[in-house]
Backbone as a printed PyTorch tensor [residue, N CA C, xyz], in Angstrom:
tensor([[[121.6300,  65.3230,  37.1670],
         [120.8820,  64.1860,  37.6350],
         [121.8070,  63.3310,  38.4900]],

        [[121.3370,  62.9930,  39.6480],
         [122.1590,  62.1910,  40.5440],
         [122.2080,  60.7400,  40.0740]],

        [[123.1490,  60.0670,  40.6160],
         [123.3230,  58.6710,  40.2290],
         [122.1160,  57.8290,  40.6380]],

        [[121.5680,  58.1160,  41.7930],
         [120.4110,  57.3700,  42.2770],
         [119.1920,  57.6350,  41.3980]],

        [[118.9920,  58.8770,  40.9790],
         [117.8600,  59.2090,  40.1130],
         [118.0230,  58.5580,  38.7400]],

        [[119.2560,  58.5530,  38.2390],
         [119.5060,  57.9080,  36.9510],
         [119.2010,  56.4100,  37.0350]],

        [[119.6670,  55.7880,  38.1030],
         [119.4240,  54.3570,  38.2740],
         [117.9350,  54.0620,  38.4020]],

        [[117.1880,  54.8720,  39.1460],
         [115.7520,  54.6790,  39.3120],
         [115.0360,  54.8170,  37.9580]],

        [[115.3920,  55.8590,  37.1930],
         [114.7750,  56.0520,  35.8800],
         [115.1390,  54.9200,  34.9320]],

        [[116.3780,  54.4850,  34.9940],
         [116.8280,  53.4120,  34.1140],
         [116.1240,  52.1010,  34.4470]],

        [[115.9880,  51.8010,  35.7150],
         [115.3550,  50.5510,  36.1270],
         [113.8610,  50.5530,  35.8170]],

        [[113.1820,  51.6710,  36.0140],
         [111.7510,  51.7020,  35.6860],
         [111.5610,  51.6040,  34.1820]],

        [[112.4990,  52.1880,  33.4120],
         [112.3950,  52.1060,  31.9630],
         [112.5900,  50.6610,  31.5010]],

        [[113.5330,  49.9510,  32.1100],
         [113.7720,  48.5660,  31.7280],
         [112.6230,  47.6510,  32.1330]],

        [[111.9780,  47.9510,  33.2510],
         [110.9020,  47.0730,  33.6980],
         [109.6790,  47.1720,  32.7880]],

        [[109.4380,  48.3040,  32.1660],
         [108.2900,  48.4570,  31.2820],
         [108.6170,  48.1440,  29.8270]],

        [[109.8390,  48.3950,  29.4200],
         [110.2010,  48.2650,  28.0040],
         [110.1020,  46.8350,  27.4690]],

        [[110.5970,  45.8170,  28.1730],
         [110.4970,  44.4750,  27.6010],
         [109.0560,  44.0390,  27.3620]],

        [[108.1590,  44.4580,  28.2000],
         [106.7600,  44.0820,  28.0120],
         [106.2030,  44.7040,  26.7390]],

        [[106.6280,  45.9330,  26.4490],
         [106.1130,  46.6240,  25.2660],
         [106.7800,  46.1400,  23.9890]],

        [[108.0590,  45.8530,  24.0340],
         [108.7730,  45.5330,  22.8040],
         [108.8440,  44.0440,  22.5120]],

        [[108.5190,  43.1870,  23.4640],
         [108.6160,  41.7590,  23.2360],
         [107.6850,  41.3130,  22.1060]],

        [[106.4560,  41.7670,  22.1220],
         [105.5120,  41.4130,  21.0650],
         [105.9760,  41.9540,  19.7120]],

        [[106.4540,  43.1850,  19.7110],
         [106.9130,  43.7980,  18.4630],
         [108.1180,  43.0560,  17.9000]],

        [[109.0470,  42.7160,  18.7540],
         [110.2350,  42.0060,  18.2920],
         [109.9020,  40.5970,  17.8170]],

        [[108.9980,  39.9200,  18.5070],
         [108.5750,  38.5890,  18.0630],
         [107.8650,  38.6790,  16.7120]],

        [[107.0640,  39.7090,  16.5330],
         [106.3940,  39.9090,  15.2510],
         [107.4180,  40.1160,  14.1400]],

        [[108.4430,  40.8920,  14.4080],
         [109.4990,  41.1130,  13.4170],
         [110.2120,  39.8090,  13.0870]],

        [[110.4890,  38.9830,  14.0920],
         [111.1400,  37.6930,  13.8520],
         [110.2510,  36.7500,  13.0370]],

        [[108.9620,  36.7240,  13.3520],
         [108.0420,  35.8470,  12.6150],
         [107.9560,  36.2750,  11.1530]],

        [[107.8470,  37.5920,  10.9140],
         [107.7640,  38.0500,   9.5260],
         [109.0860,  37.7950,   8.7930]],

        [[110.1970,  37.9470,   9.4940],
         [111.4900,  37.6640,   8.8760],
         [111.5880,  36.1900,   8.4920]],

        [[111.1620,  35.3110,   9.3790],
         [111.2180,  33.8740,   9.0830],
         [110.2940,  33.5260,   7.9150]],

        [[109.1020,  34.0890,   7.9100],
         [108.1680,  33.8340,   6.8110],
         [108.7340,  34.3400,   5.4880]],

        [[109.3440,  35.5070,   5.5050],
         [109.9290,  36.0700,   4.2890],
         [111.0550,  35.1950,   3.7530]],

        [[111.9110,  34.7230,   4.6340],
         [113.0340,  33.8930,   4.1980],
         [112.5330,  32.5500,   3.6600]],

        [[111.5410,  31.9610,   4.3260],
         [110.9940,  30.6860,   3.8480],
         [110.3510,  30.8630,   2.4750]],

        [[109.5760,  31.9290,   2.2950],
         [108.9640,  32.1940,   0.9860],
         [110.0310,  32.4200,  -0.0810]],

        [[111.0570,  33.1860,   0.2480],
         [112.1200,  33.4570,  -0.7220],
         [112.8580,  32.1790,  -1.1040]],

        [[113.1070,  31.3180,  -0.1510],
         [113.7730,  30.0490,  -0.4590],
         [112.8800,  29.1600,  -1.3280]],

        [[111.5860,  29.1320,  -1.0400],
         [110.6600,  28.3410,  -1.8550],
         [110.6100,  28.8710,  -3.2820]],

        [[110.5120,  30.1860,  -3.4180],
         [110.4680,  30.7780,  -4.7580],
         [111.7900,  30.5650,  -5.4910]],

        [[112.8890,  30.5820,  -4.7610],
         [114.1910,  30.3360,  -5.3690],
         [114.2800,  28.9030,  -5.8940]],

        [[113.7510,  27.9580,  -5.1440],
         [113.7190,  26.5750,  -5.6200],
         [112.8100,  26.4500,  -6.8480]],

        [[111.6840,  27.1510,  -6.8380],
         [110.7950,  27.1290,  -8.0020],
         [111.4960,  27.6830,  -9.2370]],

        [[112.2470,  28.7530,  -9.0640],
         [112.9810,  29.3180, -10.1990],
         [114.0980,  28.3900, -10.6640]],

        [[114.6880,  27.6760,  -9.7420],
         [115.7540,  26.7550, -10.0980],
         [115.2640,  25.5370, -10.8650]],

        [[114.0140,  25.1750, -10.6680],
         [113.4550,  24.0140, -11.3680],
         [112.4860,  24.4440, -12.4540]],

        [[112.7080,  25.6040, -13.0090],
         [111.8220,  26.1440, -14.0320],
         [111.9480,  25.3450, -15.3150]],

        [[110.8240,  25.0300, -15.9180],
         [110.8300,  24.3250, -17.1950],
         [110.5450,  22.8460, -17.0340]],

        [[110.5880,  22.1640, -18.1490],
         [110.3190,  20.7400, -18.1910],
         [111.6390,  19.9870, -18.2290]],

        [[111.6250,  18.6860, -17.9420],
         [112.8770,  17.9150, -17.9600],
         [113.5900,  17.9070, -19.3130]],

        [[112.8340,  18.1200, -20.3860],
         [113.4910,  18.1470, -21.6990],
         [114.0420,  19.5350, -22.0230]],

        [[114.1790,  20.3850, -21.0180],
         [114.7420,  21.7360, -21.0550],
         [113.8690,  22.7550, -21.7770]],

        [[112.6150,  22.4080, -22.0410],
         [111.7100,  23.3820, -22.6440],
         [111.1960,  24.3190, -21.5620]],

        [[111.2910,  25.6000, -21.8160],
         [110.7620,  26.6180, -20.9160],
         [109.6810,  27.3860, -21.6680]],

        [[108.5180,  27.4990, -21.0550],
         [107.3960,  28.1510, -21.7230],
         [107.6630,  29.6380, -21.8770]],

        [[107.0130,  30.2790, -22.8410],
         [107.1870,  31.7340, -23.0000],
         [106.7660,  32.5190, -21.7550]],

        [[105.7220,  32.0740, -21.0700],
         [105.3000,  32.7530, -19.8450],
         [106.3710,  32.6450, -18.7700]],

        [[106.9630,  31.4770, -18.6190],
         [108.0240,  31.2870, -17.6220],
         [109.2490,  32.1230, -17.9580]],

        [[109.6070,  32.1790, -19.2530],
         [110.7500,  33.0110, -19.6510],
         [110.4680,  34.4820, -19.3890]],

        [[109.2370,  34.9140, -19.6410],
         [108.8930,  36.3240, -19.4780],
         [108.7850,  36.7720, -18.0300]],

        [[108.4560,  35.8470, -17.1380],
         [108.2590,  36.2330, -15.7410],
         [109.3950,  35.8100, -14.8200]],

        [[110.3700,  35.0750, -15.3160],
         [111.4350,  34.5910, -14.4280],
         [112.2840,  35.7350, -13.8720]],

        [[112.5330,  36.7610, -14.6720],
         [113.3220,  37.8980, -14.1710],
         [112.5740,  38.6270, -13.0680]],

        [[111.2780,  38.8760, -13.2970],
         [110.4650,  39.5420, -12.2770],
         [110.4100,  38.7180, -11.0020]],

        [[110.2010,  37.4170, -11.1210],
         [110.1590,  36.5680,  -9.9330],
         [111.5210,  36.5070,  -9.2360]],

        [[112.6020,  36.5810,  -9.9910],
         [113.9320,  36.6220,  -9.3810],
         [114.1470,  37.8900,  -8.5670]],

        [[113.6850,  39.0140,  -9.1000],
         [113.7980,  40.2830,  -8.3740],
         [112.9390,  40.2580,  -7.1150]],

        [[111.7130,  39.7400,  -7.2350],
         [110.8250,  39.6570,  -6.0710],
         [111.3740,  38.6910,  -5.0240]],

        [[112.0170,  37.6260,  -5.4640],
         [112.6350,  36.6820,  -4.5270],
         [113.7730,  37.3500,  -3.7600]],

        [[114.6130,  38.0900,  -4.4640],
         [115.7130,  38.8000,  -3.7980],
         [115.1820,  39.8610,  -2.8360]],

        [[114.1290,  40.5650,  -3.2420],
         [113.5310,  41.5780,  -2.3620],
         [112.9210,  40.9380,  -1.1230]],

        [[112.3130,  39.7740,  -1.2850],
         [111.7330,  39.0750,  -0.1410],
         [112.8190,  38.6040,   0.8220]],

        [[113.9390,  38.1410,   0.2840],
         [115.0570,  37.7420,   1.1420],
         [115.6400,  38.9600,   1.8660]],

        [[115.7420,  40.0860,   1.1670],
         [116.2620,  41.3120,   1.7830],
         [115.3270,  41.8050,   2.8950]],

        [[114.0260,  41.7140,   2.6600],
         [113.1130,  42.1470,   3.7180],
         [113.1760,  41.2020,   4.9090]],

        [[113.4270,  39.9270,   4.6650],
         [113.6090,  39.0010,   5.7800],
         [114.8160,  39.3800,   6.6200]],

        [[115.9080,  39.7470,   5.9590],
         [117.0970,  40.1930,   6.6810],
         [116.8250,  41.4900,   7.4500]],

        [[116.1080,  42.4220,   6.8050],
         [115.7980,  43.7000,   7.4580],
         [114.9690,  43.4760,   8.7270]],

        [[113.9240,  42.6640,   8.6350],
         [113.0720,  42.4580,   9.8040],
         [113.7660,  41.6200,  10.8720]],

        [[114.6770,  40.7400,  10.4730],
         [115.4640,  40.0190,  11.4640],
         [116.3440,  40.9940,  12.2460]],

        [[117.0200,  41.8920,  11.5220],
         [117.8680,  42.8780,  12.2020],
         [117.0330,  43.8460,  13.0320]],

        [[115.8330,  44.1830,  12.5560],
         [114.9500,  45.0390,  13.3450],
         [114.5380,  44.3350,  14.6300]],

        [[114.3520,  43.0370,  14.5730],
         [114.0060,  42.2940,  15.7780],
         [115.1660,  42.1510,  16.7410]],

        [[116.3680,  42.0280,  16.2070],
         [117.5490,  41.8610,  17.0660],
         [117.9760,  43.1830,  17.6840]],

        [[118.1040,  44.2140,  16.8430],
         [118.6570,  45.4820,  17.3150],
         [117.6110,  46.5610,  17.5500]],

        [[116.3850,  46.3140,  17.2280],
         [115.3720,  47.3600,  17.2850],
         [114.6800,  47.4920,  18.6150]],

        [[115.4010,  47.9490,  19.6020],
         [114.7820,  48.1490,  20.9140],
         [113.7710,  49.2870,  20.9040]],

        [[113.9370,  50.2010,  19.9730],
         [113.0290,  51.3310,  19.9190],
         [111.9540,  51.1640,  18.8410]],

        [[111.8580,  49.9770,  18.2800],
         [110.8390,  49.7100,  17.2680],
         [109.5020,  49.5560,  17.9760]],

        [[108.5210,  50.2900,  17.4950],
         [107.1940,  50.2010,  18.0990],
         [106.2590,  49.4480,  17.1730]],

        [[105.1820,  48.9370,  17.7310],
         [104.1950,  48.2130,  16.9360],
         [103.5510,  49.1370,  15.9130]],

        [[103.4030,  50.4050,  16.2790],
         [102.8090,  51.3810,  15.3620],
         [103.7090,  51.5930,  14.1500]],

        [[105.0080,  51.5430,  14.3260],
         [105.9290,  51.7100,  13.2110],
         [106.1810,  50.4210,  12.4450]],

        [[106.0840,  49.2830,  13.1290],
         [106.3840,  48.0100,  12.4920],
         [105.2450,  47.5180,  11.6020]],

        [[104.0200,  47.7060,  12.0110],
         [102.8730,  47.2020,  11.2280],
         [102.8110,  47.7960,   9.8230]],

        [[102.9640,  49.1080,   9.6340],
         [102.9810,  49.6250,   8.2620],
         [104.1680,  49.1180,   7.4380]],

        [[105.2960,  48.8730,   8.0990],
         [106.4540,  48.3350,   7.3790],
         [106.1810,  46.9170,   6.8830]],

        [[105.5680,  46.0960,   7.7120],
         [105.2390,  44.7290,   7.3080],
         [104.1930,  44.7500,   6.1980]],

        [[103.2040,  45.6130,   6.3330],
         [102.1660,  45.7190,   5.3040],
         [102.7600,  46.1750,   3.9720]],

        [[103.6380,  47.1600,   4.0150],
         [104.2830,  47.6340,   2.7800],
         [105.1620,  46.5500,   2.1710]],

        [[105.8840,  45.8170,   3.0020],
         [106.7310,  44.7350,   2.4930],
         [105.8860,  43.6490,   1.8330]],

        [[104.7450,  43.3440,   2.4310],
         [103.8620,  42.3260,   1.8460],
         [103.2840,  42.7970,   0.5210]],

        [[102.8830,  44.0520,   0.4640],
         [102.2740,  44.5810,  -0.7600],
         [103.3040,  44.6930,  -1.8810]],

        [[104.5460,  45.0090,  -1.5520],
         [105.5660,  45.2080,  -2.5810],
         [106.2560,  43.9320,  -3.0390]],

        [[106.2500,  42.8780,  -2.2310],
         [106.9750,  41.6680,  -2.6320],
         [106.0900,  40.4300,  -2.6980]],

        [[105.3690,  40.1420,  -1.6500],
         [104.6340,  38.8800,  -1.5760],
         [103.4310,  38.8730,  -2.5100]],

        [[102.6340,  39.9040,  -2.4820],
         [101.4210,  39.9510,  -3.3030],
         [101.7410,  39.8830,  -4.8070]],

        [[102.6920,  40.6790,  -5.3300],
         [102.9880,  40.5570,  -6.7620],
         [103.4960,  39.1680,  -7.1540]],

        [[104.3090,  38.5530,  -6.3060],
         [104.8120,  37.2210,  -6.6310],
         [103.6760,  36.1960,  -6.6640]],

        [[102.7480,  36.2910,  -5.7300],
         [101.6170,  35.3670,  -5.7310],
         [100.7150,  35.5940,  -6.9410]],

        [[100.5590,  36.8440,  -7.3490],
         [ 99.7440,  37.1380,  -8.5350],
         [100.3900,  36.5530,  -9.7830]],

        [[101.6980,  36.7440,  -9.9300],
         [102.3910,  36.2230, -11.1100],
         [102.3410,  34.6910, -11.1240]],

        [[102.5060,  34.0580,  -9.9730],
         [102.4790,  32.5950,  -9.9260],
         [101.0870,  32.0470, -10.2290]],

        [[100.0350,  32.7710,  -9.8470],
         [ 98.6690,  32.2990, -10.0560],
         [ 98.0680,  32.7830, -11.3710]],

        [[ 98.7760,  33.5880, -12.1130],
         [ 98.2500,  34.2010, -13.3280],
         [ 97.7340,  33.1950, -14.3600]],

        [[ 98.4240,  32.0910, -14.6250],
         [ 97.9030,  31.1610, -15.6370],
         [ 96.5470,  30.5540, -15.2790]],

        [[ 96.1970,  30.5280, -14.0090],
         [ 94.9440,  29.9310, -13.5750],
         [ 93.8160,  30.9460, -13.4600]],

        [[ 94.0820,  32.2000, -13.7310],
         [ 93.0900,  33.2700, -13.6200],
         [ 92.7500,  33.8060, -15.0120]],

        [[ 91.4670,  33.8230, -15.3370],
         [ 91.0460,  34.3220, -16.6420],
         [ 91.3670,  35.8100, -16.7880]],

        [[ 91.1060,  36.5880, -15.7500],
         [ 91.3630,  38.0250, -15.7950],
         [ 92.8450,  38.3080, -16.0240]],

        [[ 93.6930,  37.6040, -15.3070],
         [ 95.1330,  37.8090, -15.4490],
         [ 95.6150,  37.3290, -16.8180]],

        [[ 95.0680,  36.2230, -17.2980],
         [ 95.4500,  35.7260, -18.6180],
         [ 95.0910,  36.7230, -19.7090]],

        [[ 93.8960,  37.3050, -19.6000],
         [ 93.4920,  38.3160, -20.5900],
         [ 94.3840,  39.5450, -20.5120]],

        [[ 94.7260,  39.9620, -19.3100],
         [ 95.6110,  41.1170, -19.1550],
         [ 96.9920,  40.8200, -19.7280]],

        [[ 97.5060,  39.6250, -19.5000],
         [ 98.8090,  39.2230, -20.0500],
         [ 98.7620,  39.2430, -21.5720]],

        [[ 97.6950,  38.6950, -22.1420],
         [ 97.5630,  38.6620, -23.5970],
         [ 97.4260,  40.0660, -24.1770]],

        [[ 96.7270,  40.9560, -23.4580],
         [ 96.5800,  42.3310, -23.9430],
         [ 97.9090,  43.0870, -23.8690]],

        [[ 98.6730,  42.8570, -22.8240],
         [ 99.9420,  43.5720, -22.6590],
         [101.0260,  43.0670, -23.6010]],

        [[101.1070,  41.7630, -23.7740],
         [102.1940,  41.2040, -24.5770],
         [101.8120,  40.9580, -26.0270]],

        [[100.5310,  40.8750, -26.3150],
         [100.0860,  40.5950, -27.6770],
         [100.2550,  39.1320, -28.0620]],

        [[100.5830,  38.2800, -27.0940],
         [100.7140,  36.8470, -27.3500],
         [ 99.7750,  36.0890, -26.4280]],

        [[ 99.4580,  34.8820, -26.8370],
         [ 98.5700,  34.0530, -26.0420],
         [ 99.3060,  33.4880, -24.8310]],

        [[ 98.5800,  33.3300, -23.7450],
         [ 99.1670,  32.7730, -22.5220],
         [ 99.5410,  31.3140, -22.7730]],

        [[100.8170,  30.9940, -22.6030],
         [101.2890,  29.6290, -22.7710],
         [102.1690,  29.2920, -21.5830]],

        [[101.5790,  28.6150, -20.6020],
         [102.3590,  28.2060, -19.4470],
         [102.6810,  26.7240, -19.4610]],

        [[102.3160,  26.0420, -20.5460],
         [102.6410,  24.6310, -20.6860],
         [101.6490,  23.6960, -20.0370]],

        [[100.6600,  24.2180, -19.3320],
         [ 99.7180,  23.3600, -18.6280],
         [ 98.6270,  22.8370, -19.5460]],

        [[ 98.2280,  23.6120, -20.5400],
         [ 97.1540,  23.2030, -21.4270],
         [ 97.7730,  22.7580, -22.7430]],

        [[ 97.6790,  21.4900, -23.0090],
         [ 98.2170,  20.9370, -24.2390],
         [ 97.0670,  20.2330, -24.9480]],

        [[ 96.8590,  20.5430, -26.2170],
         [ 95.7750,  19.9250, -26.9680],
         [ 96.1250,  18.4820, -27.2910]],

        [[ 95.1120,  17.6350, -27.2870],
         [ 95.3170,  16.2040, -27.5330],
         [ 95.8600,  15.9550, -28.9370]],

        [[ 95.4200,  16.7260, -29.9300],
         [ 95.9170,  16.5060, -31.2910],
         [ 97.3900,  16.8400, -31.3790]],

        [[ 97.8230,  17.8770, -30.6820],
         [ 99.2410,  18.2290, -30.6910],
         [100.0590,  17.1250, -30.0360]],

        [[ 99.5040,  16.5150, -28.9990],
         [100.2230,  15.4270, -28.3380],
         [100.3620,  14.2330, -29.2550]],

        [[ 99.3000,  13.9130, -29.9950],
         [ 99.3720,  12.7650, -30.8860],
         [100.4290,  13.0090, -31.9510]],

        [[100.4130,  14.1950, -32.5570],
         [101.4220,  14.4980, -33.5730],
         [102.8260,  14.4740, -32.9640]],

        [[102.9540,  15.0510, -31.8020],
         [104.2540,  15.1050, -31.1650],
         [104.7170,  13.7050, -30.7600]],

        [[103.7870,  12.8660, -30.2930],
         [104.1480,  11.5080, -29.9110],
         [104.5960,  10.6820, -31.1180]],

        [[103.9840,  10.9230, -32.2710],
         [104.4030,  10.2090, -33.4750],
         [105.8370,  10.5750, -33.8300]],

        [[106.1410,  11.8700, -33.7460],
         [107.4980,  12.3180, -34.0590],
         [108.4860,  11.7920, -33.0290]],

        [[108.1350,  11.8730, -31.7780],
         [109.0730,  11.4270, -30.7470],
         [109.2070,   9.9140, -30.7270]],

        [[108.1970,   9.1900, -31.2120],
         [108.3090,   7.7350, -31.2750],
         [109.4510,   7.3270, -32.2070]],

        [[109.5720,   8.0120, -33.3160],
         [110.6400,   7.6880, -34.2560],
         [112.0120,   8.0710, -33.6930]],

        [[112.0290,   9.0920, -32.8360],
         [113.2980,   9.4970, -32.2330],
         [113.6290,   8.6720, -30.9980]],

        [[112.6490,   7.9340, -30.4920],
         [112.8750,   7.0950, -29.3270],
         [112.7960,   7.8320, -28.0020]],

        [[112.0920,   8.9700, -27.9900],
         [111.9470,   9.7310, -26.7480],
         [110.4660,   9.8720, -26.4220]],

        [[110.1630,  10.4130, -25.2760],
         [108.7880,  10.6840, -24.8650],
         [108.5750,  12.1800, -24.7280]],

        [[107.3870,  12.6110, -25.0420],
         [107.0280,  14.0180, -24.8900],
         [106.5450,  14.2250, -23.4650]],

        [[107.3490,  14.8490, -22.6390],
         [107.0110,  15.0210, -21.2320],
         [105.7210,  15.8090, -21.0190]],

        [[105.5090,  16.9760, -21.6720],
         [104.2430,  17.6940, -21.4590],
         [103.0350,  16.8810, -21.9080]],

        [[103.1790,  16.1170, -22.9710],
         [102.0510,  15.3250, -23.4500],
         [101.7420,  14.1840, -22.5000]],

        [[102.7570,  13.5380, -21.9730],
         [102.5230,  12.4540, -21.0260],
         [101.8350,  12.9730, -19.7710]],

        [[102.2440,  14.1510, -19.3210],
         [101.6200,  14.7220, -18.1280],
         [100.1810,  15.1040, -18.4030]],

        [[ 99.8950,  15.6590, -19.5940],
         [ 98.5420,  16.0760, -19.9220],
         [ 97.6240,  14.8780, -20.0960]],

        [[ 98.1000,  13.8150, -20.7330],
         [ 97.2880,  12.6280, -20.9710],
         [ 97.0240,  11.8930, -19.6700]],

        [[ 98.0150,  11.8490, -18.7790],
         [ 97.8330,  11.1120, -17.5300],
         [ 96.9590,  11.8720, -16.5470]],

        [[ 96.6890,  13.1390, -16.8220],
         [ 95.8330,  13.9220, -15.9290],
         [ 96.5450,  14.3540, -14.6650]],

        [[ 97.8680,  14.3990, -14.7140],
         [ 98.6350,  14.7730, -13.5260],
         [ 98.4200,  16.2340, -13.1490]],

        [[ 98.1540,  17.0880, -14.1480],
         [ 97.9460,  18.4980, -13.8480],
         [ 96.5940,  18.6250, -13.2800]]])
């Protein structure tokens, strides 16, 4: 191949390639940014797990490891798609879309299901069937338990944080 033919082929390839890969690379960058933001949010949620009096519900204790793994996987996928956007000149939209879909199904969807589980009757029943224990995420506190707990904490000079939140209707 002559030098002139190589240059002509190279220049025509460059003139068409940016138009085709620009959308794909931008999509990879957007998904990477979304993944990193979600992972950082979930990491902050895990860092503030529990109540101020250091009580952690059984549901939170049981799911914190899973959410930690999903958070790390989401951060890793953000790094992968960022690098695919930076170095992936040969990444096509046909190859990128299934990768994004698989990443969403394997990391984002399970994390959202676990986070929303206490508010879903179906998920609560499944949790109770799998673990053999009742769903206790700390959100539902009976008024009689609060009264008894408040009497005990009154003598100790402290306040029951879950009871105060339940009585005030903050949840």
